PDB file with SEQRES, HELIX, SHEET and CRYST1 records, atoms N, CA, C and O in Angstrom:
SEQRES   1 A   71  UNK UNK UNK UNK UNK UNK UNK UNK UNK UNK UNK UNK UNK          
SEQRES   2 A   71  UNK UNK UNK UNK UNK UNK UNK UNK UNK UNK UNK UNK UNK          
SEQRES   3 A   71  UNK UNK UNK UNK UNK UNK UNK UNK UNK UNK UNK UNK UNK          
SEQRES   4 A   71  UNK UNK UNK UNK UNK UNK UNK UNK UNK UNK UNK UNK UNK          
SEQRES   5 A   71  UNK UNK UNK UNK UNK UNK UNK UNK UNK UNK UNK UNK UNK          
SEQRES   6 A   71  UNK UNK UNK UNK UNK UNK                                      
HELIX    1 AA1 UNK A   13  UNK A   22  1                                  10    
HELIX    2 AA2 UNK A   41  UNK A   43  5                                   3    
HELIX    3 AA3 UNK A   45  UNK A   54  1                                  10    
HELIX    4 AA4 UNK A   63  UNK A   66  1                                   4    
SHEET    1 AA1 2 UNK A  27  UNK A  30  0                                        
SHEET    2 AA1 2 UNK A  58  UNK A  61  1                                        
CRYST1    1.000    1.000    1.000  90.00  90.00  90.00 P 1           1          
ATOM      1  N   UNK A   1      46.642  30.954   7.974  1.00  0.00           N  
ATOM      2  CA  UNK A   1      45.842  30.414   6.901  1.00  0.00           C  
ATOM      3  C   UNK A   1      46.853  30.057   5.778  1.00  0.00           C  
ATOM      4  O   UNK A   1      47.781  30.805   5.470  1.00  0.00           O  
ATOM      5  N   UNK A   2      46.609  28.877   5.198  1.00  0.00           N  
ATOM      6  CA  UNK A   2      47.313  28.407   4.067  1.00  0.00           C  
ATOM      7  C   UNK A   2      46.410  28.358   2.832  1.00  0.00           C  
ATOM      8  O   UNK A   2      45.283  27.872   2.922  1.00  0.00           O  
ATOM      9  N   UNK A   3      46.871  28.840   1.704  1.00  0.00           N  
ATOM     10  CA  UNK A   3      46.121  28.850   0.461  1.00  0.00           C  
ATOM     11  C   UNK A   3      46.716  27.821  -0.466  1.00  0.00           C  
ATOM     12  O   UNK A   3      47.933  27.656  -0.550  1.00  0.00           O  
ATOM     13  N   UNK A   4      45.832  27.133  -1.161  1.00  0.00           N  
ATOM     14  CA  UNK A   4      46.273  26.113  -2.171  1.00  0.00           C  
ATOM     15  C   UNK A   4      45.611  26.521  -3.487  1.00  0.00           C  
ATOM     16  O   UNK A   4      44.535  27.119  -3.501  1.00  0.00           O  
ATOM     17  N   UNK A   5      46.279  26.184  -4.589  1.00  0.00           N  
ATOM     18  CA  UNK A   5      45.777  26.403  -5.882  1.00  0.00           C  
ATOM     19  C   UNK A   5      45.543  24.919  -6.423  1.00  0.00           C  
ATOM     20  O   UNK A   5      46.480  24.145  -6.623  1.00  0.00           O  
ATOM     21  N   UNK A   6      44.270  24.614  -6.628  1.00  0.00           N  
ATOM     22  CA  UNK A   6      43.922  23.238  -6.995  1.00  0.00           C  
ATOM     23  C   UNK A   6      43.256  23.254  -8.252  1.00  0.00           C  
ATOM     24  O   UNK A   6      42.167  23.817  -8.369  1.00  0.00           O  
ATOM     25  N   UNK A   7      43.883  22.620  -9.308  1.00  0.00           N  
ATOM     26  CA  UNK A   7      43.252  22.500 -10.635  1.00  0.00           C  
ATOM     27  C   UNK A   7      42.276  21.270 -10.676  1.00  0.00           C  
ATOM     28  O   UNK A   7      42.379  20.370  -9.843  1.00  0.00           O  
ATOM     29  N   UNK A   8      41.375  21.255 -11.615  1.00  0.00           N  
ATOM     30  CA  UNK A   8      40.438  20.146 -11.637  1.00  0.00           C  
ATOM     31  C   UNK A   8      40.398  19.485 -13.053  1.00  0.00           C  
ATOM     32  O   UNK A   8      39.829  18.401 -13.179  1.00  0.00           O  
ATOM     33  N   UNK A   9      40.939  20.057 -14.042  1.00  0.00           N  
ATOM     34  CA  UNK A   9      40.671  19.643 -15.452  1.00  0.00           C  
ATOM     35  C   UNK A   9      41.150  18.129 -15.620  1.00  0.00           C  
ATOM     36  O   UNK A   9      40.530  17.401 -16.396  1.00  0.00           O  
ATOM     37  N   UNK A  10      42.115  17.703 -14.990  1.00  0.00           N  
ATOM     38  CA  UNK A  10      42.643  16.303 -15.175  1.00  0.00           C  
ATOM     39  C   UNK A  10      42.217  15.378 -14.132  1.00  0.00           C  
ATOM     40  O   UNK A  10      42.734  14.266 -14.030  1.00  0.00           O  
ATOM     41  N   UNK A  11      41.210  15.828 -13.277  1.00  0.00           N  
ATOM     42  CA  UNK A  11      40.831  14.981 -12.121  1.00  0.00           C  
ATOM     43  C   UNK A  11      39.321  14.636 -12.203  1.00  0.00           C  
ATOM     44  O   UNK A  11      38.497  15.478 -12.558  1.00  0.00           O  
ATOM     45  N   UNK A  12      38.982  13.336 -11.854  1.00  0.00           N  
ATOM     46  CA  UNK A  12      37.567  13.111 -11.633  1.00  0.00           C  
ATOM     47  C   UNK A  12      37.130  13.798 -10.409  1.00  0.00           C  
ATOM     48  O   UNK A  12      37.966  14.163  -9.582  1.00  0.00           O  
ATOM     49  N   UNK A  13      35.808  14.006 -10.235  1.00  0.00           N  
ATOM     50  CA  UNK A  13      35.261  14.603  -9.058  1.00  0.00           C  
ATOM     51  C   UNK A  13      35.699  13.897  -7.830  1.00  0.00           C  
ATOM     52  O   UNK A  13      36.023  14.557  -6.842  1.00  0.00           O  
ATOM     53  N   UNK A  14      35.734  12.541  -7.822  1.00  0.00           N  
ATOM     54  CA  UNK A  14      36.193  11.816  -6.718  1.00  0.00           C  
ATOM     55  C   UNK A  14      37.665  12.061  -6.369  1.00  0.00           C  
ATOM     56  O   UNK A  14      38.013  12.146  -5.192  1.00  0.00           O  
ATOM     57  N   UNK A  15      38.494  12.170  -7.342  1.00  0.00           N  
ATOM     58  CA  UNK A  15      39.912  12.524  -7.140  1.00  0.00           C  
ATOM     59  C   UNK A  15      40.009  13.866  -6.547  1.00  0.00           C  
ATOM     60  O   UNK A  15      40.759  14.083  -5.595  1.00  0.00           O  
ATOM     61  N   UNK A  16      39.259  14.786  -7.091  1.00  0.00           N  
ATOM     62  CA  UNK A  16      39.319  16.187  -6.598  1.00  0.00           C  
ATOM     63  C   UNK A  16      38.901  16.282  -5.088  1.00  0.00           C  
ATOM     64  O   UNK A  16      39.557  16.943  -4.282  1.00  0.00           O  
ATOM     65  N   UNK A  17      37.775  15.586  -4.757  1.00  0.00           N  
ATOM     66  CA  UNK A  17      37.329  15.626  -3.349  1.00  0.00           C  
ATOM     67  C   UNK A  17      38.484  14.859  -2.447  1.00  0.00           C  
ATOM     68  O   UNK A  17      38.804  15.295  -1.341  1.00  0.00           O  
ATOM     69  N   UNK A  18      39.009  13.812  -2.959  1.00  0.00           N  
ATOM     70  CA  UNK A  18      40.063  13.094  -2.137  1.00  0.00           C  
ATOM     71  C   UNK A  18      41.263  14.038  -1.916  1.00  0.00           C  
ATOM     72  O   UNK A  18      41.815  14.074  -0.816  1.00  0.00           O  
ATOM     73  N   UNK A  19      41.669  14.794  -2.936  1.00  0.00           N  
ATOM     74  CA  UNK A  19      42.718  15.754  -2.780  1.00  0.00           C  
ATOM     75  C   UNK A  19      42.461  16.840  -1.771  1.00  0.00           C  
ATOM     76  O   UNK A  19      43.333  17.208  -0.983  1.00  0.00           O  
ATOM     77  N   UNK A  20      41.233  17.351  -1.810  1.00  0.00           N  
ATOM     78  CA  UNK A  20      40.828  18.346  -0.817  1.00  0.00           C  
ATOM     79  C   UNK A  20      40.909  17.743   0.579  1.00  0.00           C  
ATOM     80  O   UNK A  20      41.420  18.406   1.482  1.00  0.00           O  
ATOM     81  N   UNK A  21      40.431  16.516   0.805  1.00  0.00           N  
ATOM     82  CA  UNK A  21      40.463  15.870   2.115  1.00  0.00           C  
ATOM     83  C   UNK A  21      41.966  15.662   2.559  1.00  0.00           C  
ATOM     84  O   UNK A  21      42.325  15.854   3.721  1.00  0.00           O  
ATOM     85  N   UNK A  22      42.813  15.258   1.555  1.00  0.00           N  
ATOM     86  CA  UNK A  22      44.108  14.944   1.916  1.00  0.00           C  
ATOM     87  C   UNK A  22      44.888  16.219   2.494  1.00  0.00           C  
ATOM     88  O   UNK A  22      45.738  16.103   3.376  1.00  0.00           O  
ATOM     89  N   UNK A  23      44.561  17.330   1.975  1.00  0.00           N  
ATOM     90  CA  UNK A  23      45.165  18.596   2.432  1.00  0.00           C  
ATOM     91  C   UNK A  23      44.318  19.322   3.395  1.00  0.00           C  
ATOM     92  O   UNK A  23      44.592  20.483   3.701  1.00  0.00           O  
ATOM     93  N   UNK A  24      43.240  18.662   3.919  1.00  0.00           N  
ATOM     94  CA  UNK A  24      42.329  19.302   4.922  1.00  0.00           C  
ATOM     95  C   UNK A  24      41.766  20.653   4.410  1.00  0.00           C  
ATOM     96  O   UNK A  24      41.640  21.590   5.198  1.00  0.00           O  
ATOM     97  N   UNK A  25      41.421  20.772   3.089  1.00  0.00           N  
ATOM     98  CA  UNK A  25      40.867  21.863   2.556  1.00  0.00           C  
ATOM     99  C   UNK A  25      39.355  21.833   2.797  1.00  0.00           C  
ATOM    100  O   UNK A  25      38.732  20.830   2.447  1.00  0.00           O  
ATOM    101  N   UNK A  26      38.734  22.842   3.360  1.00  0.00           N  
ATOM    102  CA  UNK A  26      37.302  22.835   3.695  1.00  0.00           C  
ATOM    103  C   UNK A  26      36.543  24.036   3.058  1.00  0.00           C  
ATOM    104  O   UNK A  26      35.321  24.156   3.142  1.00  0.00           O  
ATOM    105  N   UNK A  27      37.339  24.897   2.429  1.00  0.00           N  
ATOM    106  CA  UNK A  27      36.705  26.087   1.787  1.00  0.00           C  
ATOM    107  C   UNK A  27      37.315  26.258   0.370  1.00  0.00           C  
ATOM    108  O   UNK A  27      38.531  26.366   0.215  1.00  0.00           O  
ATOM    109  N   UNK A  28      36.450  26.280  -0.635  1.00  0.00           N  
ATOM    110  CA  UNK A  28      36.915  26.481  -1.992  1.00  0.00           C  
ATOM    111  C   UNK A  28      36.599  27.883  -2.460  1.00  0.00           C  
ATOM    112  O   UNK A  28      35.438  28.290  -2.430  1.00  0.00           O  
ATOM    113  N   UNK A  29      37.595  28.633  -2.890  1.00  0.00           N  
ATOM    114  CA  UNK A  29      37.378  29.927  -3.471  1.00  0.00           C  
ATOM    115  C   UNK A  29      37.324  29.831  -5.028  1.00  0.00           C  
ATOM    116  O   UNK A  29      38.380  29.720  -5.651  1.00  0.00           O  
ATOM    117  N   UNK A  30      36.250  29.866  -5.607  1.00  0.00           N  
ATOM    118  CA  UNK A  30      36.081  29.690  -7.049  1.00  0.00           C  
ATOM    119  C   UNK A  30      36.328  31.047  -7.731  1.00  0.00           C  
ATOM    120  O   UNK A  30      35.555  31.991  -7.568  1.00  0.00           O  
ATOM    121  N   UNK A  31      37.417  31.115  -8.491  1.00  0.00           N  
ATOM    122  CA  UNK A  31      37.875  32.366  -9.072  1.00  0.00           C  
ATOM    123  C   UNK A  31      37.597  32.385 -10.612  1.00  0.00           C  
ATOM    124  O   UNK A  31      38.103  33.257 -11.320  1.00  0.00           O  
ATOM    125  N   UNK A  32      36.817  31.448 -11.098  1.00  0.00           N  
ATOM    126  CA  UNK A  32      36.491  31.482 -12.538  1.00  0.00           C  
ATOM    127  C   UNK A  32      35.495  32.698 -12.847  1.00  0.00           C  
ATOM    128  O   UNK A  32      34.537  32.958 -12.118  1.00  0.00           O  
ATOM    129  N   UNK A  33      35.796  33.362 -13.916  1.00  0.00           N  
ATOM    130  CA  UNK A  33      34.859  34.465 -14.312  1.00  0.00           C  
ATOM    131  C   UNK A  33      33.502  34.008 -14.477  1.00  0.00           C  
ATOM    132  O   UNK A  33      32.554  34.641 -14.011  1.00  0.00           O  
ATOM    133  N   UNK A  34      33.365  32.868 -15.161  1.00  0.00           N  
ATOM    134  CA  UNK A  34      32.089  32.216 -15.387  1.00  0.00           C  
ATOM    135  C   UNK A  34      32.116  30.866 -14.753  1.00  0.00           C  
ATOM    136  O   UNK A  34      32.871  30.032 -15.253  1.00  0.00           O  
ATOM    137  N   UNK A  35      31.385  30.536 -13.708  1.00  0.00           N  
ATOM    138  CA  UNK A  35      31.580  29.371 -12.986  1.00  0.00           C  
ATOM    139  C   UNK A  35      30.914  28.121 -13.610  1.00  0.00           C  
ATOM    140  O   UNK A  35      30.198  27.382 -12.935  1.00  0.00           O  
ATOM    141  N   UNK A  36      31.176  27.906 -14.932  1.00  0.00           N  
ATOM    142  CA  UNK A  36      30.617  26.831 -15.695  1.00  0.00           C  
ATOM    143  C   UNK A  36      31.707  26.229 -16.643  1.00  0.00           C  
ATOM    144  O   UNK A  36      32.579  26.930 -17.156  1.00  0.00           O  
ATOM    145  N   UNK A  37      31.599  24.958 -16.827  1.00  0.00           N  
ATOM    146  CA  UNK A  37      32.562  24.354 -17.695  1.00  0.00           C  
ATOM    147  C   UNK A  37      31.778  23.394 -18.692  1.00  0.00           C  
ATOM    148  O   UNK A  37      31.075  22.480 -18.260  1.00  0.00           O  
ATOM    149  N   UNK A  38      31.922  23.629 -19.935  1.00  0.00           N  
ATOM    150  CA  UNK A  38      31.193  22.778 -20.941  1.00  0.00           C  
ATOM    151  C   UNK A  38      31.886  21.440 -21.038  1.00  0.00           C  
ATOM    152  O   UNK A  38      31.272  20.453 -21.442  1.00  0.00           O  
ATOM    153  N   UNK A  39      33.155  21.387 -20.676  1.00  0.00           N  
ATOM    154  CA  UNK A  39      33.849  20.066 -20.730  1.00  0.00           C  
ATOM    155  C   UNK A  39      33.789  19.302 -19.469  1.00  0.00           C  
ATOM    156  O   UNK A  39      33.924  18.079 -19.513  1.00  0.00           O  
ATOM    157  N   UNK A  40      33.593  19.936 -18.308  1.00  0.00           N  
ATOM    158  CA  UNK A  40      33.589  19.297 -16.959  1.00  0.00           C  
ATOM    159  C   UNK A  40      32.316  19.676 -16.268  1.00  0.00           C  
ATOM    160  O   UNK A  40      32.346  20.552 -15.404  1.00  0.00           O  
ATOM    161  N   UNK A  41      31.206  19.078 -16.588  1.00  0.00           N  
ATOM    162  CA  UNK A  41      29.879  19.437 -16.041  1.00  0.00           C  
ATOM    163  C   UNK A  41      29.803  19.377 -14.564  1.00  0.00           C  
ATOM    164  O   UNK A  41      29.105  20.189 -13.958  1.00  0.00           O  
ATOM    165  N   UNK A  42      30.504  18.433 -13.929  1.00  0.00           N  
ATOM    166  CA  UNK A  42      30.455  18.336 -12.457  1.00  0.00           C  
ATOM    167  C   UNK A  42      31.117  19.511 -11.773  1.00  0.00           C  
ATOM    168  O   UNK A  42      30.869  19.728 -10.586  1.00  0.00           O  
ATOM    169  N   UNK A  43      31.937  20.272 -12.450  1.00  0.00           N  
ATOM    170  CA  UNK A  43      32.498  21.456 -11.852  1.00  0.00           C  
ATOM    171  C   UNK A  43      31.775  22.749 -12.240  1.00  0.00           C  
ATOM    172  O   UNK A  43      32.342  23.826 -12.050  1.00  0.00           O  
ATOM    173  N   UNK A  44      30.593  22.695 -12.757  1.00  0.00           N  
ATOM    174  CA  UNK A  44      29.845  23.844 -13.057  1.00  0.00           C  
ATOM    175  C   UNK A  44      29.236  24.405 -11.738  1.00  0.00           C  
ATOM    176  O   UNK A  44      29.154  23.700 -10.733  1.00  0.00           O  
ATOM    177  N   UNK A  45      28.827  25.648 -11.772  1.00  0.00           N  
ATOM    178  CA  UNK A  45      28.381  26.334 -10.549  1.00  0.00           C  
ATOM    179  C   UNK A  45      27.465  25.538  -9.667  1.00  0.00           C  
ATOM    180  O   UNK A  45      27.911  25.082  -8.615  1.00  0.00           O  
ATOM    181  N   UNK A  46      26.220  25.337 -10.018  1.00  0.00           N  
ATOM    182  CA  UNK A  46      25.278  24.796  -9.090  1.00  0.00           C  
ATOM    183  C   UNK A  46      25.560  23.247  -8.812  1.00  0.00           C  
ATOM    184  O   UNK A  46      25.385  22.825  -7.668  1.00  0.00           O  
ATOM    185  N   UNK A  47      25.956  22.459  -9.743  1.00  0.00           N  
ATOM    186  CA  UNK A  47      26.260  21.032  -9.390  1.00  0.00           C  
ATOM    187  C   UNK A  47      27.447  20.976  -8.419  1.00  0.00           C  
ATOM    188  O   UNK A  47      27.453  20.190  -7.472  1.00  0.00           O  
ATOM    189  N   UNK A  48      28.461  21.832  -8.676  1.00  0.00           N  
ATOM    190  CA  UNK A  48      29.647  21.818  -7.788  1.00  0.00           C  
ATOM    191  C   UNK A  48      29.219  22.286  -6.404  1.00  0.00           C  
ATOM    192  O   UNK A  48      29.678  21.729  -5.407  1.00  0.00           O  
ATOM    193  N   UNK A  49      28.370  23.275  -6.313  1.00  0.00           N  
ATOM    194  CA  UNK A  49      27.869  23.781  -5.004  1.00  0.00           C  
ATOM    195  C   UNK A  49      27.240  22.680  -4.189  1.00  0.00           C  
ATOM    196  O   UNK A  49      27.527  22.507  -3.004  1.00  0.00           O  
ATOM    197  N   UNK A  50      26.310  21.884  -4.902  1.00  0.00           N  
ATOM    198  CA  UNK A  50      25.627  20.816  -4.150  1.00  0.00           C  
ATOM    199  C   UNK A  50      26.576  19.768  -3.724  1.00  0.00           C  
ATOM    200  O   UNK A  50      26.444  19.268  -2.607  1.00  0.00           O  
ATOM    201  N   UNK A  51      27.558  19.379  -4.548  1.00  0.00           N  
ATOM    202  CA  UNK A  51      28.491  18.261  -4.213  1.00  0.00           C  
ATOM    203  C   UNK A  51      29.391  18.725  -3.064  1.00  0.00           C  
ATOM    204  O   UNK A  51      29.656  17.941  -2.153  1.00  0.00           O  
ATOM    205  N   UNK A  52      29.851  19.928  -3.079  1.00  0.00           N  
ATOM    206  CA  UNK A  52      30.698  20.474  -2.057  1.00  0.00           C  
ATOM    207  C   UNK A  52      29.866  20.475  -0.714  1.00  0.00           C  
ATOM    208  O   UNK A  52      30.350  20.007   0.316  1.00  0.00           O  
ATOM    209  N   UNK A  53      28.690  20.978  -0.758  1.00  0.00           N  
ATOM    210  CA  UNK A  53      27.855  21.070   0.427  1.00  0.00           C  
ATOM    211  C   UNK A  53      27.528  19.663   1.004  1.00  0.00           C  
ATOM    212  O   UNK A  53      27.510  19.482   2.222  1.00  0.00           O  
ATOM    213  N   UNK A  54      27.286  18.732   0.166  1.00  0.00           N  
ATOM    214  CA  UNK A  54      27.058  17.339   0.648  1.00  0.00           C  
ATOM    215  C   UNK A  54      28.249  16.700   1.276  1.00  0.00           C  
ATOM    216  O   UNK A  54      28.102  15.754   2.050  1.00  0.00           O  
ATOM    217  N   UNK A  55      29.483  17.204   0.960  1.00  0.00           N  
ATOM    218  CA  UNK A  55      30.710  16.778   1.569  1.00  0.00           C  
ATOM    219  C   UNK A  55      31.247  17.760   2.631  1.00  0.00           C  
ATOM    220  O   UNK A  55      32.424  17.747   2.992  1.00  0.00           O  
ATOM    221  N   UNK A  56      30.343  18.590   3.099  1.00  0.00           N  
ATOM    222  CA  UNK A  56      30.620  19.517   4.243  1.00  0.00           C  
ATOM    223  C   UNK A  56      31.760  20.482   3.850  1.00  0.00           C  
ATOM    224  O   UNK A  56      32.592  20.809   4.696  1.00  0.00           O  
ATOM    225  N   UNK A  57      31.813  20.930   2.621  1.00  0.00           N  
ATOM    226  CA  UNK A  57      32.764  21.877   2.099  1.00  0.00           C  
ATOM    227  C   UNK A  57      32.102  23.159   1.718  1.00  0.00           C  
ATOM    228  O   UNK A  57      30.966  23.098   1.248  1.00  0.00           O  
ATOM    229  N   UNK A  58      32.703  24.341   1.874  1.00  0.00           N  
ATOM    230  CA  UNK A  58      32.142  25.624   1.466  1.00  0.00           C  
ATOM    231  C   UNK A  58      32.719  25.968   0.158  1.00  0.00           C  
ATOM    232  O   UNK A  58      33.858  25.650  -0.182  1.00  0.00           O  
ATOM    233  N   UNK A  59      31.845  26.663  -0.595  1.00  0.00           N  
ATOM    234  CA  UNK A  59      32.237  27.110  -1.960  1.00  0.00           C  
ATOM    235  C   UNK A  59      31.951  28.663  -1.994  1.00  0.00           C  
ATOM    236  O   UNK A  59      30.808  29.109  -1.890  1.00  0.00           O  
ATOM    237  N   UNK A  60      33.053  29.441  -2.146  1.00  0.00           N  
ATOM    238  CA  UNK A  60      32.869  30.880  -2.176  1.00  0.00           C  
ATOM    239  C   UNK A  60      33.180  31.363  -3.614  1.00  0.00           C  
ATOM    240  O   UNK A  60      34.287  31.141  -4.103  1.00  0.00           O  
ATOM    241  N   UNK A  61      32.235  32.007  -4.279  1.00  0.00           N  
ATOM    242  CA  UNK A  61      32.429  32.451  -5.691  1.00  0.00           C  
ATOM    243  C   UNK A  61      33.051  33.866  -5.626  1.00  0.00           C  
ATOM    244  O   UNK A  61      32.462  34.818  -5.113  1.00  0.00           O  
ATOM    245  N   UNK A  62      34.339  33.942  -6.207  1.00  0.00           N  
ATOM    246  CA  UNK A  62      35.003  35.186  -6.270  1.00  0.00           C  
ATOM    247  C   UNK A  62      35.231  35.659  -7.647  1.00  0.00           C  
ATOM    248  O   UNK A  62      35.973  36.619  -7.857  1.00  0.00           O  
ATOM    249  N   UNK A  63      34.629  35.029  -8.591  1.00  0.00           N  
ATOM    250  CA  UNK A  63      34.871  35.355 -10.018  1.00  0.00           C  
ATOM    251  C   UNK A  63      34.729  36.808 -10.437  1.00  0.00           C  
ATOM    252  O   UNK A  63      35.446  37.282 -11.318  1.00  0.00           O  
ATOM    253  N   UNK A  64      33.818  37.498  -9.811  1.00  0.00           N  
ATOM    254  CA  UNK A  64      33.568  38.892 -10.183  1.00  0.00           C  
ATOM    255  C   UNK A  64      34.789  39.757  -9.712  1.00  0.00           C  
ATOM    256  O   UNK A  64      35.170  40.731 -10.362  1.00  0.00           O  
ATOM    257  N   UNK A  65      35.353  39.366  -8.602  1.00  0.00           N  
ATOM    258  CA  UNK A  65      36.510  40.093  -8.049  1.00  0.00           C  
ATOM    259  C   UNK A  65      37.853  39.699  -8.671  1.00  0.00           C  
ATOM    260  O   UNK A  65      38.760  40.528  -8.755  1.00  0.00           O  
ATOM    261  N   UNK A  66      37.984  38.468  -9.097  1.00  0.00           N  
ATOM    262  CA  UNK A  66      39.247  37.941  -9.512  1.00  0.00           C  
ATOM    263  C   UNK A  66      39.322  37.359 -10.864  1.00  0.00           C  
ATOM    264  O   UNK A  66      40.415  37.153 -11.389  1.00  0.00           O  
ATOM    265  N   UNK A  67      38.187  37.080 -11.461  1.00  0.00           N  
ATOM    266  CA  UNK A  67      38.194  36.473 -12.822  1.00  0.00           C  
ATOM    267  C   UNK A  67      38.800  37.342 -13.908  1.00  0.00           C  
ATOM    268  O   UNK A  67      38.881  38.559 -13.745  1.00  0.00           O  
ATOM    269  N   UNK A  68      39.221  36.753 -14.997  1.00  0.00           N  
ATOM    270  CA  UNK A  68      39.825  37.520 -16.016  1.00  0.00           C  
ATOM    271  C   UNK A  68      39.055  37.548 -17.352  1.00  0.00           C  
ATOM    272  O   UNK A  68      39.672  37.660 -18.412  1.00  0.00           O  
ATOM    273  N   UNK A  69      37.769  37.453 -17.310  1.00  0.00           N  
ATOM    274  CA  UNK A  69      36.965  37.524 -18.462  1.00  0.00           C  
ATOM    275  C   UNK A  69      36.969  38.902 -19.033  1.00  0.00           C  
ATOM    276  O   UNK A  69      36.656  39.887 -18.365  1.00  0.00           O  
ATOM    277  N   UNK A  70      37.345  38.952 -20.337  1.00  0.00           N  
ATOM    278  CA  UNK A  70      37.411  40.253 -21.033  1.00  0.00           C  
ATOM    279  C   UNK A  70      36.108  40.474 -21.778  1.00  0.00           C  
ATOM    280  O   UNK A  70      35.714  39.630 -22.583  1.00  0.00           O  
ATOM    281  N   UNK A  71      35.459  41.537 -21.543  1.00  0.00           N  
ATOM    282  CA  UNK A  71      34.161  41.839 -22.297  1.00  0.00           C  
ATOM    283  C   UNK A  71      34.311  43.063 -23.113  1.00  0.00           C  
ATOM    284  O   UNK A  71      33.371  43.471 -23.795  1.00  0.00           O  
TER     285      UNK A  71                                                      
END                                                                             
């Protein structure tokens, strides 16, 4: 298994999906403590889940296990 770290802040959703395809990535492990972005709405939890599913990609939320939100 090969792991990639893929950022999204500077990419459109189309660019992000194209990059995933280029590297044959088919499972996303979302490690954000809170899976929402006020600046990048397409990358928020539910919208991202729908978009990935419609592109036959899996999204696994691991923020509770790996996120760094300090409370």
